[in-house]
Each structure stands twice: as C-alpha cells, then as structure tokens.
C-alpha positions as CSV (number, residue, x, y, z in Angstrom):
1,M,14.8,-260.9,-105.9
2,I,18.3,-260.6,-104.5
3,M,20.8,-262.5,-106.5
4,D,23.7,-264.4,-104.9
5,R,26.8,-262.9,-106.6
6,S,29.2,-265.8,-106.4
7,N,32.2,-266.5,-108.6
8,G,31.4,-270.1,-108.9
9,H,33.9,-271.2,-106.2
10,G,31.9,-270.0,-103.2
11,H,33.9,-266.7,-103.0
12,H,31.5,-263.8,-102.9
13,V,32.6,-260.7,-104.8
14,N,29.8,-258.3,-103.8
15,G,31.7,-255.0,-103.3
16,H,35.1,-256.7,-103.5
17,H,37.1,-258.2,-106.4
18,S,38.3,-261.7,-105.5
19,T,40.7,-264.2,-107.1
20,N,41.3,-267.5,-105.4
21,G,40.0,-266.2,-102.2
22,H,42.3,-263.1,-102.1
23,H,40.4,-259.8,-101.7
24,F,42.1,-257.0,-103.7
25,S,40.6,-254.4,-101.3
26,S,42.9,-255.8,-98.6
27,M,46.1,-255.6,-100.6
28,E,47.3,-252.3,-99.1
29,G,50.6,-252.9,-97.3
30,V,51.6,-256.2,-98.9
31,N,54.5,-254.5,-100.8
32,D,55.7,-252.2,-98.0
33,E,59.0,-254.1,-97.7
34,F,59.7,-253.6,-101.4
35,I,58.4,-250.0,-101.5
36,A,60.9,-249.3,-98.7
37,R,63.7,-250.7,-100.8
38,L,62.9,-248.3,-103.6
39,E,64.4,-245.6,-101.3
40,E,67.9,-247.2,-101.4
41,P,69.2,-245.0,-104.3
42,W,67.8,-242.0,-102.5
43,K,69.5,-242.9,-99.2
44,Y,72.8,-243.6,-101.0
45,S,72.7,-240.2,-102.8
46,T,71.6,-238.1,-99.8
47,G,73.9,-239.9,-97.4
48,V,76.7,-237.5,-98.5
49,P,75.5,-234.0,-97.6
50,G,75.9,-231.1,-100.0
51,K,76.8,-227.6,-99.2
52,A,73.3,-226.7,-98.0
53,I,73.5,-223.3,-99.9
54,R,69.8,-223.3,-100.5
55,D,68.9,-223.8,-96.8
56,Q,71.3,-221.0,-95.9
57,M,69.8,-218.8,-98.7
58,M,66.3,-219.3,-97.3
59,N,67.5,-218.4,-93.8
60,G,68.9,-215.3,-95.4
61,L,65.7,-214.4,-97.2
62,N,63.8,-215.0,-93.9
63,H,65.8,-212.2,-92.3
64,W,63.7,-209.9,-94.6
65,L,60.5,-211.9,-94.8
66,G,59.8,-213.3,-91.3
67,V,58.1,-216.5,-92.4
68,E,56.8,-218.7,-89.5
69,K,59.2,-221.5,-88.6
70,P,56.8,-224.4,-89.4
71,V,56.2,-223.0,-92.9
72,L,59.8,-222.2,-93.5
73,D,60.8,-225.8,-92.5
74,Q,58.2,-227.2,-94.9
75,I,59.5,-225.0,-97.7
76,K,63.1,-226.0,-96.9
77,K,62.0,-229.7,-97.0
78,L,60.3,-229.5,-100.4
79,I,63.2,-227.5,-101.9
80,G,65.7,-230.0,-100.5
81,I,63.8,-232.9,-102.0
82,L,63.6,-231.2,-105.4
83,H,67.3,-230.3,-105.4
84,E,68.4,-233.9,-104.5
85,A,66.0,-235.5,-107.0
86,S,67.2,-233.2,-109.8
87,L,70.8,-234.2,-109.1
88,L,69.8,-237.9,-109.6
89,I,68.3,-237.0,-113.0
90,D,71.1,-234.6,-113.9
91,D,73.7,-237.3,-113.5
92,I,71.9,-239.6,-115.9
93,Q,71.2,-236.9,-118.5
94,D,74.8,-235.6,-118.3
95,N,76.4,-239.1,-118.0
96,S,78.2,-237.9,-114.9
97,T,80.2,-240.5,-113.1
98,M,80.8,-238.8,-109.8
99,R,78.7,-236.9,-107.3
100,R,80.0,-235.5,-104.0
101,G,83.1,-237.7,-104.2
102,Q,81.4,-241.0,-104.8
103,P,80.0,-242.9,-107.9
104,A,76.8,-241.4,-109.2
105,A,73.7,-243.3,-108.0
106,Y,72.6,-244.7,-111.4
107,L,76.0,-246.4,-111.7
108,I,75.2,-248.4,-108.6
109,Y,71.4,-248.9,-108.9
110,G,70.8,-248.5,-112.6
111,K,69.0,-245.8,-114.5
112,S,65.5,-247.1,-114.2
113,E,65.4,-247.3,-110.4
114,V,67.0,-243.9,-110.0
115,I,64.7,-242.2,-112.5
116,N,61.7,-243.8,-110.7
117,I,62.7,-242.7,-107.2
118,A,63.6,-239.2,-108.5
119,N,60.1,-238.8,-110.1
120,L,58.5,-240.2,-106.9
121,K,60.3,-237.5,-104.9
122,Y,59.0,-234.7,-107.3
123,F,55.5,-235.8,-106.4
124,E,56.3,-235.9,-102.7
125,A,57.6,-232.3,-102.9
126,G,54.4,-231.3,-104.7
127,K,52.4,-232.9,-101.8
128,L,54.3,-230.8,-99.4
129,A,53.4,-227.6,-101.4
130,L,49.8,-228.6,-101.2
131,E,50.0,-228.9,-97.4
132,L,51.7,-225.5,-96.8
133,P,48.6,-223.5,-95.8
134,D,47.9,-226.0,-93.0
135,F,51.2,-224.9,-91.3
136,S,50.5,-221.2,-91.3
137,S,48.3,-218.6,-89.6
138,C,48.5,-216.5,-92.8
139,D,45.3,-216.4,-94.9
140,V,46.7,-217.9,-98.1
141,D,44.5,-219.4,-100.9
142,K,44.9,-223.2,-100.8
143,C,45.6,-223.3,-104.5
144,E,48.4,-220.6,-104.6
145,P,51.3,-222.7,-103.3
146,S,50.5,-225.5,-105.8
147,R,50.2,-223.0,-108.6
148,I,53.6,-221.5,-107.8
149,F,55.1,-225.0,-107.5
150,N,53.8,-226.1,-110.8
151,D,54.8,-222.9,-112.6
152,W,58.4,-223.3,-111.4
153,M,58.5,-227.0,-112.1
154,I,57.6,-226.2,-115.7
155,K,60.3,-223.5,-115.9
156,L,62.9,-225.8,-114.3
157,H,62.3,-228.5,-116.9
158,Q,62.4,-225.9,-119.7
159,G,65.8,-224.7,-118.5
160,Q,67.1,-228.2,-118.2
161,G,65.7,-229.0,-121.6
162,L,67.4,-226.1,-123.2
163,D,70.8,-227.1,-121.7
164,I,70.3,-230.6,-123.1
165,Y,69.1,-229.5,-126.5
166,W,72.0,-227.2,-127.1
167,R,74.4,-229.9,-126.0
168,D,72.9,-232.7,-128.1
169,H,72.3,-230.7,-131.2
170,F,75.7,-228.8,-131.0
171,V,73.9,-225.4,-130.9
172,C,75.8,-222.6,-129.2
173,P,73.3,-220.2,-127.5
174,T,73.7,-216.5,-127.4
175,I,74.6,-214.8,-124.1
176,N,70.9,-213.8,-123.6
177,Q,69.7,-217.3,-124.3
178,Y,72.2,-218.7,-121.9
179,I,71.2,-216.3,-119.1
180,D,67.5,-217.1,-119.7
181,M,68.3,-220.8,-119.3
182,V,70.2,-220.1,-116.1
183,L,67.3,-218.2,-114.6
184,K,65.0,-221.1,-115.3
185,K,67.3,-224.0,-114.4
186,T,69.7,-222.7,-111.7
187,G,67.5,-219.9,-110.5
188,G,64.3,-222.0,-110.5
189,L,64.6,-223.6,-107.1
190,M,65.8,-220.3,-105.5
191,M,62.8,-218.4,-107.1
192,L,60.4,-221.1,-106.1
193,A,61.6,-220.9,-102.5
194,F,61.3,-217.1,-102.6
195,D,57.8,-217.0,-104.2
196,L,56.5,-219.5,-101.6
197,M,58.1,-217.6,-98.7
198,Y,56.8,-214.3,-100.0
199,I,53.1,-215.3,-99.8
200,F,53.7,-216.4,-96.2
201,R,55.7,-213.3,-95.2
202,A,55.0,-211.7,-91.9
203,P,53.2,-208.3,-92.3
204,H,55.0,-206.7,-89.4
205,R,58.4,-207.6,-90.9
206,Q,57.7,-206.1,-94.3
207,N,60.7,-204.3,-95.7
208,K,59.7,-201.7,-98.3
209,R,63.1,-201.9,-99.9
210,F,62.8,-205.6,-100.3
211,D,59.6,-206.2,-102.2
212,K,58.7,-208.9,-104.8
213,K,60.3,-207.0,-107.7
214,S,63.6,-206.2,-105.9
215,G,63.7,-209.7,-104.5
216,D,63.3,-211.2,-108.0
217,E,66.1,-209.0,-109.3
218,F,68.4,-209.8,-106.3
219,L,67.9,-213.6,-106.8
220,A,68.4,-213.3,-110.6
221,T,71.8,-211.7,-109.9
222,F,72.6,-214.3,-107.3
223,S,71.6,-217.1,-109.7
224,R,73.9,-215.7,-112.5
225,M,76.8,-215.6,-110.1
226,F,76.1,-219.1,-108.8
227,Q,76.0,-220.7,-112.2
228,I,78.8,-218.8,-113.9
229,R,81.0,-219.5,-110.9
230,D,80.1,-223.2,-111.2
231,D,80.9,-223.2,-114.9
232,F,84.3,-221.6,-114.2
233,C,85.1,-224.0,-111.4
234,N,84.2,-227.0,-113.6
235,L,87.3,-226.2,-115.7
236,W,89.7,-224.4,-113.3
237,D,88.9,-225.3,-109.6
238,A,91.1,-227.9,-108.0
239,K,88.5,-228.9,-105.4
240,Y,85.8,-229.3,-108.0
241,A,88.0,-231.7,-110.0
242,A,88.6,-233.8,-106.9
243,N,84.9,-234.1,-106.1
244,K,83.6,-234.6,-109.6
245,S,86.1,-235.1,-112.4
246,Y,88.6,-233.0,-114.4
247,C,86.8,-230.6,-116.8
248,E,83.6,-232.7,-116.8
249,D,81.7,-230.2,-118.9
250,L,84.1,-230.9,-121.8
251,T,83.4,-234.6,-121.6
252,E,79.7,-233.9,-121.5
253,G,79.9,-231.5,-124.4
254,K,78.1,-228.8,-122.4
255,F,77.7,-225.2,-123.5
256,S,78.7,-223.6,-120.2
257,W,79.3,-219.9,-119.7
258,V,83.0,-220.1,-120.4
259,I,82.5,-222.5,-123.4
260,V,79.9,-220.2,-124.9
261,Q,82.2,-217.2,-124.5
262,G,85.1,-219.1,-126.1
263,V,83.0,-220.4,-129.0
264,L,81.6,-217.0,-129.8
265,K,85.0,-215.4,-129.7
266,E,86.4,-218.1,-132.1
267,Q,83.4,-217.7,-134.4
268,A,84.1,-214.0,-134.6
269,A,87.7,-214.8,-135.6
270,G,86.6,-217.4,-138.1
271,R,87.8,-220.4,-136.1
272,S,86.0,-223.4,-134.5
273,Q,88.6,-225.4,-132.5
274,I,86.7,-225.2,-129.2
275,M,83.4,-226.4,-130.9
276,A,85.4,-229.2,-132.5
277,I,86.7,-230.3,-129.1
278,L,83.3,-230.1,-127.6
279,K,81.9,-232.5,-130.3
280,Q,84.4,-235.2,-129.3
281,R,83.0,-235.6,-125.8
282,T,86.6,-236.2,-124.8
283,S,87.9,-237.9,-121.7
284,D,91.5,-237.2,-122.6
285,D,93.0,-234.9,-120.0
286,N,95.6,-233.6,-122.5
287,V,92.9,-232.5,-124.9
288,K,91.0,-230.9,-122.0
289,R,94.1,-229.0,-120.9
290,H,94.6,-227.8,-124.5
291,C,91.0,-226.5,-124.5
292,C,91.5,-224.7,-121.2
293,K,94.7,-223.1,-122.6
294,L,92.7,-222.0,-125.7
295,L,90.1,-220.4,-123.5
296,E,92.8,-218.7,-121.4
297,S,94.5,-217.3,-124.6
298,L,91.1,-215.9,-125.7
299,G,90.8,-214.1,-122.3
300,V,87.8,-216.1,-121.2
301,Q,89.3,-217.1,-117.8
302,K,90.3,-213.6,-116.9
303,E,87.1,-212.0,-118.1
304,T,85.0,-214.5,-116.2
305,Q,86.9,-213.9,-113.0
306,E,86.4,-210.1,-113.4
307,L,82.7,-210.6,-114.1
308,L,82.2,-212.7,-111.0
309,M,84.0,-210.2,-108.9
310,E,81.8,-207.4,-110.3
311,I,78.6,-209.5,-109.6
312,E,79.9,-210.1,-106.0
313,V,80.3,-206.3,-105.4
314,D,76.8,-205.7,-106.9
315,L,75.2,-208.3,-104.6
316,H,76.9,-206.7,-101.5
317,R,75.6,-203.3,-102.7
318,Q,72.0,-204.7,-103.0
319,I,72.2,-206.3,-99.6
320,E,73.1,-203.0,-98.0
321,E,70.3,-201.2,-99.9
322,F,67.9,-203.7,-98.3
323,G,69.1,-202.8,-94.8
324,G,71.9,-205.4,-94.5
325,N,71.8,-209.2,-94.0
326,E,74.8,-210.9,-92.4
327,L,73.5,-214.4,-93.4
328,F,73.4,-213.5,-97.1
329,K,76.7,-211.6,-96.9
330,T,78.3,-214.8,-95.6
331,I,76.8,-216.8,-98.5
332,V,78.2,-214.4,-101.1
333,D,81.6,-214.3,-99.4
334,R,81.7,-218.2,-99.5
335,L,81.1,-218.0,-103.2
336,S,83.8,-215.4,-103.7
337,M,86.4,-216.0,-106.4
338,R,89.0,-215.3,-103.7
339,R,88.2,-218.8,-102.4
340,V,88.7,-220.7,-105.7
341,E,92.0,-222.6,-105.9
342,I,92.7,-222.2,-109.6
343,L,94.3,-225.0,-111.5
344,T,97.1,-224.3,-114.0
345,S,96.5,-225.7,-117.4
C-alpha cells in the first residue's frame, strides 16, 4: 500500500520539505541580492589598488619557469585574493585605522562583516587552487595544488599567530624566531605562488641553475628584504606615514625587525625603555619620535639600512647566477633603500 504523505494541509512533502506551501528545495537564489551586498567591504578595500608587487614577482618567476598563461593567470588571481583578504583581517587584528590612504574597511562596515567576507574569499581562493589542473596541459595530480595551498595556508596563519602572540604577551623574539615568522607570514604567499608555478613549469624552459632549492633560497632572501624594509619604513619613511599613520607599529605594540633589534640591544645593556614604550600602545607622536631617536642612538636605523643594502646586492648576484631577469631586477630596484625618503626624528 502506498501512503499519501501529506502534512495535513494538503501540501505533499514527498521528496521535498514544505512549510506553508514553500518548498525548501526551490530556495536557491532567493538571497542573491543580499549575498551580492556581502561583497561591499571587499569592493571598498580593493577599489584602491596596491603596488601589485606579487603580480610582478610572478611575472619575474615565469621568466625562468615558463608556466602557461591560463595557469599563471589563475595562480595570480588566487594569490591576489589571498593577499587582499589577509589585509582585511590584518587591519582588524592590528587595530590599523588606515589602508592605502583611506579608513580601514572594518571601520566602515564593522568587524563581523569584514571577517566574514575575508574568510569567504579564502575559500574562493582554495576553489581556484582545486581547478588549476583543468587549465593546464601539464600532467599534474589533481590533489597536488590543493595540498600545496593547504600547507601554505597553515604556515601563513602560524606566522600571523606568532606575530600576534609576541605582541599581545610582550615577548620579544630572538632574531632566528623573527626570521622564521617572516618566512611563514610574509614569504608564505610568495612561496605558495612559486610552489604552484613550479609544478606547472614548462619542461623546455627548465633552468638548471634555478631549481626548486635555489628558488626557495632566492625567495627566502627576497622575503627577508621585503619585510625588514617594511618594518624600517613603518618608522622612518615619509610616504609610509602619509598612507598609513606615523610609526603605526609602535601604536600596535608590534615586535618588528627594528624594534626587536632595539629591545635586544637595550636588554644587553640592562635597560628596557623601548619595551616600556611598546607596552603603552602609544598614539602620542612625541613619544614615538623619542622611541625613534632611541633606536637611532643604538645604531638600529643605520645597521638596518646597511643590512638592506647588503641583501639587495645579494639578490642582484643571485639573479645574475640564474641567467639574469630584468623583471626581477626592476622589482629589487624599486625596493631599494635609495628610494626611501627618510623622516628625521
């Protein structure tokens, strides 16, 4: 006997859930208007373009790797999404008020909306990684791009977590601990891009001098330069102060490269003034200038400039050893300390 599965109001529910005549199975699309509105914080944030260093970097890497354009474009797209999403989260975690010369997105749309859209974008980027083999003629295991993506997403969050932990618990890392954090956090997106590009490299373009090991070492050097320069510019670059805010790392209480150097030097001398300033999370420009003068008196500014110039020379040397690369030479030149307009404290 076949039973008539009715809900008592004449609405059959065989195969479909029903409430007051509305079939849940036909709900797809009813919230499209609101889902589209979820993108507003994203459009606001990405409406002001960044420096596109990562895109340029991938073009430079492709000089050596020869990845097919559709695959390269897909990798660029997912790296761009991850970068922009991470900035949305960073601004909340760091209590940053400015991003690219305008108020941070969470100050306009609220933290909850911004966190949600950033997380949604992480998953969109993961989906792009899943689809990568479909864009290539290379015989690549379907699972490999996703595995690489997940491995680096874990490392990226570990690096960000270390940075936050040291800041919130007032723990000054060692130099080696700081560099490890940089390779995970700052280097993570660059290494993710390289690892994905490497599995799709063109066999006929293989450069024996630029293999996986030498590429990893080159990008590790580049990542150190990129982050240490950023830490330096946060305190002493006039353009940085105009786009973000003056000495933002001091307000955040961040253990940047220059702060770590200063704290370790003071600890060796039995002093702790820089650490004390860091604990205040100060917004007072006079206190910030005083801290910068302290760092300068300890030789941190001069030593960091010299270190960055040494790394720049090393990067140019490596580029020549790999057979040259005008695209990457241009990137390194753009990041040169010669281009930094140094503020006077």
